[in-house]
C-alpha positions as a Markdown table, in Angstrom:
| # | Residue | x | y | z |
|---|---|---|---|---|
| 1 | Unk | 115.8 | 73.1 | 36.7 |
| 2 | Unk | 119.0 | 71.2 | 37.6 |
| 3 | Unk | 122.0 | 72.7 | 35.9 |
| 4 | Unk | 124.0 | 70.1 | 33.8 |
| 5 | Unk | 127.6 | 70.1 | 32.9 |
| 6 | Unk | 128.1 | 69.6 | 29.1 |
| 7 | Unk | 131.4 | 69.4 | 27.3 |
| 8 | Unk | 131.9 | 70.2 | 23.7 |
| 9 | Unk | 135.0 | 70.1 | 21.5 |
| 10 | Unk | 135.6 | 71.9 | 18.2 |
| 11 | Unk | 137.1 | 74.8 | 16.4 |
| 12 | Unk | 136.0 | 78.4 | 17.2 |
| 13 | Unk | 136.9 | 80.9 | 14.5 |
| 14 | Unk | 137.0 | 84.6 | 13.9 |
| 15 | Unk | 134.1 | 85.7 | 11.7 |
| 16 | Unk | 133.8 | 88.6 | 9.3 |
| 17 | Unk | 130.2 | 89.3 | 8.3 |
| 18 | Unk | 129.6 | 91.4 | 5.1 |
| 19 | Unk | 127.5 | 94.5 | 5.6 |
| 20 | Unk | 126.7 | 94.8 | 1.9 |
| 21 | Unk | 124.8 | 92.4 | -0.2 |
| 22 | Unk | 127.3 | 91.6 | -2.9 |
| 23 | Unk | 130.0 | 89.1 | -3.8 |
| 24 | Unk | 132.6 | 88.6 | -1.0 |
| 25 | Unk | 135.4 | 90.0 | -3.2 |
| 26 | Unk | 133.4 | 93.3 | -3.6 |
| 27 | Unk | 132.5 | 93.8 | 0.1 |
| 28 | Unk | 134.0 | 96.9 | 1.6 |
| 29 | Unk | 132.7 | 96.7 | 5.1 |
| 30 | Unk | 132.5 | 93.8 | 7.5 |
| 31 | Unk | 131.5 | 93.4 | 11.2 |
| 32 | Unk | 133.3 | 90.9 | 13.4 |
| 33 | Unk | 132.1 | 88.1 | 15.6 |
| 34 | Unk | 133.0 | 84.6 | 16.7 |
| 35 | Unk | 131.8 | 81.5 | 14.8 |
| 36 | Unk | 132.1 | 77.7 | 14.9 |
| 37 | Unk | 129.3 | 75.1 | 15.2 |
| 38 | Unk | 130.4 | 73.8 | 18.6 |
| 39 | Unk | 130.9 | 77.4 | 19.9 |
| 40 | Unk | 127.4 | 78.3 | 18.9 |
| 41 | Unk | 126.1 | 75.3 | 20.8 |
| 42 | Unk | 128.1 | 76.2 | 23.8 |
| 43 | Unk | 126.7 | 79.8 | 23.8 |
| 44 | Unk | 123.2 | 78.5 | 23.4 |
| 45 | Unk | 123.4 | 76.0 | 26.3 |
| 46 | Unk | 125.0 | 78.6 | 28.7 |
| 47 | Unk | 122.2 | 81.1 | 27.9 |
| 48 | Unk | 119.7 | 78.4 | 29.0 |
| 49 | Unk | 121.5 | 78.1 | 32.3 |
| 50 | Unk | 123.7 | 75.1 | 31.8 |
| 51 | Unk | 127.5 | 74.9 | 32.5 |
| 52 | Unk | 129.4 | 74.3 | 29.3 |
| 53 | Unk | 133.1 | 73.5 | 28.8 |
| 54 | Unk | 134.8 | 74.0 | 25.5 |
| 55 | Unk | 137.8 | 71.8 | 24.6 |
| 56 | Unk | 139.8 | 73.5 | 21.9 |
| 57 | Unk | 142.9 | 75.4 | 21.0 |
| 58 | Unk | 143.2 | 79.0 | 19.8 |
| 59 | Unk | 146.2 | 81.0 | 18.6 |
| 60 | Unk | 148.0 | 83.7 | 20.6 |
| 61 | Unk | 146.6 | 86.3 | 18.2 |
| 62 | Unk | 143.8 | 88.9 | 18.0 |
| 63 | Unk | 141.2 | 86.3 | 16.9 |
| 64 | Unk | 142.2 | 83.9 | 19.7 |
| 65 | Unk | 141.9 | 86.7 | 22.3 |
| 66 | Unk | 138.5 | 87.8 | 20.8 |
| 67 | Unk | 137.3 | 84.2 | 21.1 |
| 68 | Unk | 138.5 | 83.9 | 24.8 |
| 69 | Unk | 136.9 | 87.2 | 25.6 |
| 70 | Unk | 133.6 | 86.1 | 24.0 |
| 71 | Unk | 133.7 | 82.8 | 25.9 |
| 72 | Unk | 134.2 | 84.7 | 29.1 |
| 73 | Unk | 131.3 | 87.1 | 28.4 |
| 74 | Unk | 129.0 | 84.2 | 27.8 |
| 75 | Unk | 130.1 | 82.2 | 30.9 |
| 76 | Unk | 131.7 | 79.3 | 28.9 |
| 77 | Unk | 134.2 | 77.3 | 30.9 |
| 78 | Unk | 137.7 | 77.9 | 29.3 |
| 79 | Unk | 139.7 | 75.5 | 31.6 |
| 80 | Unk | 140.0 | 73.1 | 28.6 |
| 81 | Unk | 140.8 | 75.8 | 26.1 |
| 82 | Unk | 144.5 | 76.0 | 25.3 |
| 83 | Unk | 146.4 | 79.0 | 23.8 |
| 84 | Unk | 148.9 | 77.8 | 21.1 |
| 85 | Unk | 151.6 | 80.4 | 20.4 |
| 86 | Unk | 152.8 | 78.5 | 17.3 |
| 87 | Unk | 149.6 | 78.2 | 15.3 |
| 88 | Unk | 147.1 | 80.8 | 14.2 |
| 89 | Unk | 143.4 | 80.9 | 15.0 |
| 90 | Unk | 141.2 | 80.1 | 11.9 |
| 91 | Unk | 138.7 | 82.7 | 10.6 |
| 92 | Unk | 136.0 | 82.9 | 8.0 |
| 93 | Unk | 134.2 | 85.4 | 5.7 |
| 94 | Unk | 130.4 | 85.3 | 5.3 |
| 95 | Unk | 128.4 | 87.2 | 2.7 |
| 96 | Unk | 125.1 | 89.0 | 3.3 |
| 97 | Unk | 122.1 | 87.7 | 1.4 |
| 98 | Unk | 118.4 | 88.1 | 1.4 |
| 99 | Unk | 117.7 | 84.8 | -0.4 |
| 100 | Unk | 119.1 | 81.4 | 0.3 |
| 101 | Unk | 122.3 | 80.5 | 2.1 |
| 102 | Unk | 125.2 | 83.0 | 2.4 |
| 103 | Unk | 128.6 | 82.4 | 0.7 |
| 104 | Unk | 131.2 | 81.3 | 3.2 |
| 105 | Unk | 135.0 | 81.3 | 2.8 |
| 106 | Unk | 137.3 | 79.6 | 5.3 |
| 107 | Unk | 140.9 | 80.4 | 6.4 |
| 108 | Unk | 141.6 | 77.5 | 8.7 |
| 109 | Unk | 144.3 | 75.2 | 7.3 |
| 110 | Unk | 146.9 | 74.5 | 9.9 |
| 111 | Unk | 145.0 | 76.3 | 12.6 |
| 112 | Unk | 145.6 | 75.9 | 16.3 |
| 113 | Unk | 142.5 | 73.8 | 16.8 |
| 114 | Unk | 143.5 | 71.4 | 14.0 |
| 115 | Unk | 146.6 | 70.5 | 16.1 |
| 116 | Unk | 144.6 | 68.9 | 18.9 |
| 117 | Unk | 145.7 | 65.4 | 19.6 |
| 118 | Unk | 144.9 | 62.4 | 21.8 |
| 119 | Unk | 147.8 | 63.5 | 24.0 |
| 120 | Unk | 145.9 | 66.6 | 24.8 |
| 121 | Unk | 143.0 | 64.6 | 26.3 |
| 122 | Unk | 144.8 | 61.6 | 27.8 |
| 123 | Unk | 144.2 | 62.8 | 31.4 |
| 124 | Unk | 140.7 | 64.2 | 30.8 |
| 125 | Unk | 138.2 | 62.9 | 33.3 |
| 126 | Unk | 134.8 | 62.9 | 31.6 |
| 127 | Unk | 133.2 | 61.6 | 34.8 |
| 128 | Unk | 133.0 | 65.3 | 35.8 |
| 129 | Unk | 130.6 | 66.0 | 32.9 |
| 130 | Unk | 127.0 | 65.0 | 32.3 |
| 131 | Unk | 127.2 | 64.8 | 28.5 |
| 132 | Unk | 129.4 | 65.5 | 25.5 |
| 133 | Unk | 128.6 | 67.2 | 22.3 |
| 134 | Unk | 130.7 | 66.5 | 19.2 |
| 135 | Unk | 130.3 | 67.2 | 15.5 |
| 136 | Unk | 131.9 | 66.1 | 12.2 |
| 137 | Unk | 133.9 | 69.4 | 11.9 |
| 138 | Unk | 136.8 | 69.0 | 14.3 |
| 139 | Unk | 137.7 | 65.4 | 13.1 |
| 140 | Unk | 137.8 | 66.8 | 9.5 |
| 141 | Unk | 140.5 | 69.3 | 10.3 |
| 142 | Unk | 143.4 | 66.8 | 10.7 |
| 143 | Unk | 144.3 | 63.2 | 11.4 |
| 144 | Unk | 145.2 | 64.0 | 15.0 |
| 145 | Unk | 141.9 | 65.8 | 15.5 |
| 146 | Unk | 140.1 | 62.8 | 14.1 |
| 147 | Unk | 141.9 | 60.5 | 16.5 |
| 148 | Unk | 141.0 | 62.9 | 19.4 |
| 149 | Unk | 137.3 | 62.7 | 18.5 |
| 150 | Unk | 137.4 | 58.9 | 18.7 |
| 151 | Unk | 139.3 | 59.1 | 22.0 |
| 152 | Unk | 136.6 | 61.5 | 23.4 |
| 153 | Unk | 133.9 | 59.1 | 22.4 |
| 154 | Unk | 135.7 | 56.2 | 24.1 |
| 155 | Unk | 136.1 | 58.2 | 27.2 |
| 156 | Unk | 132.5 | 59.2 | 27.2 |
| 157 | Unk | 131.3 | 55.6 | 26.9 |
| 158 | Unk | 133.7 | 54.6 | 29.7 |
| 159 | Unk | 132.2 | 57.4 | 31.9 |
| 160 | Unk | 128.7 | 56.4 | 31.0 |
| 161 | Unk | 127.6 | 59.8 | 29.8 |
| 162 | Unk | 125.5 | 60.4 | 26.6 |
| 163 | Unk | 127.1 | 61.4 | 23.3 |
| 164 | Unk | 125.3 | 64.0 | 21.1 |
| 165 | Unk | 126.7 | 64.0 | 17.5 |
| 166 | Unk | 125.9 | 66.4 | 14.7 |
| 167 | Unk | 127.4 | 65.3 | 11.3 |
| 168 | Unk | 127.9 | 69.0 | 10.3 |
| 169 | Unk | 129.6 | 68.0 | 7.0 |
| 170 | Unk | 132.5 | 70.1 | 5.7 |
| 171 | Unk | 133.5 | 68.2 | 2.5 |
| 172 | Unk | 136.3 | 70.7 | 1.7 |
| 173 | Unk | 138.1 | 69.7 | 4.8 |
| 174 | Unk | 138.3 | 66.0 | 4.1 |
| 175 | Unk | 140.8 | 64.3 | 1.8 |
| 176 | Unk | 137.9 | 62.6 | -0.1 |
| 177 | Unk | 134.2 | 62.3 | 0.0 |
| 178 | Unk | 134.6 | 58.5 | 0.6 |
| 179 | Unk | 136.7 | 59.1 | 3.7 |
| 180 | Unk | 134.3 | 61.7 | 5.1 |
| 181 | Unk | 131.3 | 59.3 | 4.7 |
| 182 | Unk | 133.2 | 56.4 | 6.3 |
| 183 | Unk | 134.4 | 58.4 | 9.3 |
| 184 | Unk | 131.3 | 60.4 | 10.0 |
| 185 | Unk | 129.1 | 57.2 | 9.8 |
| 186 | Unk | 131.5 | 55.4 | 12.1 |
| 187 | Unk | 131.3 | 58.2 | 14.7 |
| 188 | Unk | 127.5 | 58.5 | 14.4 |
| 189 | Unk | 127.2 | 54.7 | 15.1 |
| 190 | Unk | 128.9 | 55.3 | 18.5 |
| 191 | Unk | 126.6 | 58.2 | 19.5 |
| 192 | Unk | 123.5 | 58.1 | 21.7 |
| 193 | Unk | 121.9 | 61.0 | 19.8 |
| 194 | Unk | 122.6 | 61.6 | 16.1 |
| 195 | Unk | 121.3 | 64.8 | 14.4 |
| 196 | Unk | 121.6 | 64.6 | 10.6 |
| 197 | Unk | 119.8 | 66.8 | 8.1 |
| 198 | Unk | 118.2 | 65.3 | 5.0 |
| 199 | Unk | 120.9 | 66.9 | 2.8 |
| 200 | Unk | 123.5 | 65.1 | 4.9 |
| 201 | Unk | 121.5 | 61.9 | 4.8 |
| 202 | Unk | 121.6 | 62.0 | 1.0 |
| 203 | Unk | 125.4 | 62.0 | 1.2 |
| 204 | Unk | 125.9 | 59.8 | 4.2 |
| 205 | Unk | 123.1 | 57.3 | 3.8 |
| 206 | Unk | 122.3 | 57.5 | 0.1 |
| 207 | Unk | 118.7 | 58.8 | 0.7 |
| 208 | Unk | 116.7 | 61.9 | 1.7 |
| 209 | Unk | 114.0 | 59.8 | 3.2 |
| 210 | Unk | 113.9 | 60.6 | 6.9 |
| 211 | Unk | 112.7 | 57.1 | 7.9 |
| 212 | Unk | 115.5 | 55.4 | 6.0 |
| 213 | Unk | 118.1 | 57.8 | 7.5 |
| 214 | Unk | 116.8 | 57.0 | 11.0 |
| 215 | Unk | 116.8 | 53.3 | 10.3 |
| 216 | Unk | 120.4 | 53.5 | 8.8 |
| 217 | Unk | 121.8 | 54.9 | 12.1 |
| 218 | Unk | 119.7 | 52.9 | 14.5 |
| 219 | Unk | 120.8 | 49.7 | 12.8 |
| 220 | Unk | 124.4 | 50.8 | 13.3 |
| 221 | Unk | 124.1 | 51.4 | 17.0 |
| 222 | Unk | 122.8 | 54.9 | 17.5 |
| 223 | Unk | 120.1 | 55.1 | 20.2 |
| 224 | Unk | 118.1 | 58.1 | 19.0 |
| 225 | Unk | 118.1 | 59.7 | 15.5 |
| 226 | Unk | 116.6 | 63.2 | 15.0 |
| 227 | Unk | 116.4 | 64.0 | 11.3 |
| 228 | Unk | 116.1 | 67.7 | 10.4 |
| 229 | Unk | 113.9 | 68.4 | 7.4 |
| 230 | Unk | 114.2 | 72.2 | 7.2 |
| 231 | Unk | 110.9 | 74.1 | 7.0 |
| 232 | Unk | 109.1 | 70.8 | 7.7 |
| 233 | Unk | 110.6 | 70.5 | 11.2 |
| 234 | Unk | 112.1 | 67.1 | 12.2 |
| 235 | Unk | 111.5 | 63.4 | 12.5 |
| 236 | Unk | 112.6 | 61.5 | 15.6 |
| 237 | Unk | 113.4 | 57.8 | 15.6 |
| 238 | Unk | 114.2 | 55.3 | 18.3 |
| 239 | Unk | 114.0 | 51.5 | 18.3 |
| 240 | Unk | 110.5 | 51.7 | 19.8 |
| 241 | Unk | 108.8 | 54.6 | 17.9 |
| 242 | Unk | 108.9 | 57.4 | 15.4 |
| 243 | Unk | 107.2 | 60.8 | 15.3 |
| 244 | Unk | 107.2 | 64.1 | 13.5 |
| 245 | Unk | 107.7 | 67.6 | 15.1 |
| 246 | Unk | 106.7 | 70.6 | 13.2 |
| 247 | Unk | 108.7 | 73.8 | 12.9 |
| 248 | Unk | 107.8 | 77.3 | 14.0 |
| 249 | Unk | 107.4 | 79.4 | 10.9 |
| 250 | Unk | 109.8 | 82.3 | 10.6 |
| 251 | Unk | 108.2 | 85.7 | 9.7 |
| 252 | Unk | 111.4 | 86.6 | 7.9 |
| 253 | Unk | 114.6 | 84.6 | 7.3 |
| 254 | Unk | 117.7 | 86.7 | 7.8 |
| 255 | Unk | 120.5 | 84.1 | 7.9 |
| 256 | Unk | 120.3 | 80.3 | 7.8 |
| 257 | Unk | 123.8 | 79.7 | 9.2 |
| 258 | Unk | 123.6 | 78.3 | 12.7 |
| 259 | Unk | 120.1 | 77.0 | 12.5 |
| 260 | Unk | 121.3 | 73.5 | 13.0 |
| 261 | Unk | 123.4 | 74.5 | 16.0 |
| 262 | Unk | 120.4 | 76.1 | 17.6 |
| 263 | Unk | 118.4 | 72.9 | 16.9 |
| 264 | Unk | 121.2 | 71.0 | 18.7 |
| 265 | Unk | 120.9 | 73.4 | 21.7 |
| 266 | Unk | 117.2 | 72.5 | 22.0 |
| 267 | Unk | 117.7 | 68.8 | 21.8 |
| 268 | Unk | 120.7 | 68.7 | 24.2 |
| 269 | Unk | 119.3 | 71.1 | 26.8 |
| 270 | Unk | 115.8 | 69.6 | 26.9 |
| 271 | Unk | 117.1 | 66.0 | 27.0 |
| 272 | Unk | 119.5 | 66.8 | 29.8 |
| 273 | Unk | 116.7 | 68.4 | 31.7 |
| 274 | Unk | 114.7 | 65.2 | 31.6 |
| 275 | Unk | 112.1 | 66.3 | 29.2 |
| 276 | Unk | 110.5 | 64.0 | 26.7 |
| 277 | Unk | 111.8 | 63.6 | 23.1 |
| 278 | Unk | 108.6 | 65.4 | 22.0 |
| 279 | Unk | 109.4 | 68.4 | 24.2 |
| 280 | Unk | 113.0 | 68.3 | 23.1 |
| 281 | Unk | 112.1 | 68.3 | 19.4 |
| 282 | Unk | 109.6 | 71.2 | 20.0 |
| 283 | Unk | 112.3 | 73.3 | 21.7 |
| 284 | Unk | 114.9 | 72.4 | 19.1 |
| 285 | Unk | 112.5 | 73.6 | 16.3 |
| 286 | Unk | 111.8 | 76.8 | 18.2 |
| 287 | Unk | 115.5 | 77.7 | 18.6 |
| 288 | Unk | 116.3 | 76.8 | 15.0 |
| 289 | Unk | 113.6 | 79.3 | 13.9 |
| 290 | Unk | 115.0 | 82.0 | 16.3 |
| 291 | Unk | 118.4 | 81.5 | 14.7 |
| 292 | Unk | 117.3 | 82.1 | 11.1 |
| 293 | Unk | 115.8 | 85.4 | 12.2 |
| 294 | Unk | 119.2 | 86.7 | 13.3 |
| 295 | Unk | 122.2 | 87.6 | 11.2 |
| 296 | Unk | 125.0 | 86.4 | 13.6 |
| 297 | Unk | 125.8 | 82.7 | 14.1 |
| 298 | Unk | 125.1 | 82.9 | 17.8 |
| 299 | Unk | 124.2 | 86.4 | 19.1 |
| 300 | Unk | 120.5 | 85.7 | 18.6 |
| 301 | Unk | 120.5 | 82.5 | 20.7 |
| 302 | Unk | 117.8 | 82.9 | 23.4 |
| 303 | Unk | 117.9 | 83.1 | 27.1 |
| 304 | Unk | 115.4 | 80.9 | 28.9 |
| 305 | Unk | 112.8 | 83.8 | 29.3 |
| 306 | Unk | 113.3 | 84.7 | 25.7 |
| 307 | Unk | 112.8 | 81.1 | 24.6 |
| 308 | Unk | 109.7 | 80.7 | 26.8 |
| 309 | Unk | 108.2 | 83.9 | 25.4 |
| 310 | Unk | 108.8 | 82.8 | 21.8 |
| 311 | Unk | 107.3 | 79.4 | 22.3 |
| 312 | Unk | 104.3 | 80.9 | 24.1 |
| 313 | Unk | 103.6 | 83.6 | 21.5 |
| 314 | Unk | 104.2 | 81.6 | 18.4 |
| 315 | Unk | 102.4 | 78.5 | 17.1 |
| 316 | Unk | 104.2 | 75.4 | 16.0 |
| 317 | Unk | 103.1 | 73.8 | 12.7 |
| 318 | Unk | 100.8 | 70.8 | 13.2 |
| 319 | Unk | 102.8 | 67.5 | 13.1 |
């Protein structure tokens, strides 16, 4: 396998995970970890043997140092990670639950990552990278971060490298729902690969129909649209064809957070390795299932031997 160089940009955060199943305000014990959608993708890709750079900012504080240490342990390239002594690193609380999605509470307003600006990337040479992964989270954190996201897309197009884009909606970070929909759809239209879920499609496209979501983005300029449909796997759409890829059933769902990030790891890694879209979707569904069987946002992401073993020992639902 040829190792690829993939750049991502986003906001890593400190994470407190509740150890008791109760309301967050009643929790007495938390474990700590590192979170952030793009961070999860970076971890997943490095565990599969690829080189990943993370363009971000963290504060000169315990959370920032924890994040840098975690990046170093996972082999993530920190050369584009800045330490900002004037702004704090964001963090979040996550509840423990045995049914449905956990409650999440963010402390990220005015964070170090939100201060990123086009000035920070004006000299960035994306010709040194094979692909870039972006999501709708960083551009939601500030106007300068939004402008930076567009700058990165422009640089990627100029360098001729593919853009992978996951909407990852965070309505609470945007000034309005209308602005969120406008900007996310504008960014998705510039991407080569768009990875919306059906819930996001309902907000962004006005429909939960995977085929209509796929058509919506293809007509606006996206090259490939992979629509996640939860326990039903995913639908893949290009201008030439469409197909369904079934999920891998999870014996037990522990935590749904990060499943979409694991799915993105599968699509990006397989595509960059030259595998077919069918194989990419199959791998994405496998990693998504592995994610929901682990409590941390990224600690359960598989190495290549672990992934191969899971896909060999478990059966994918019929498409």
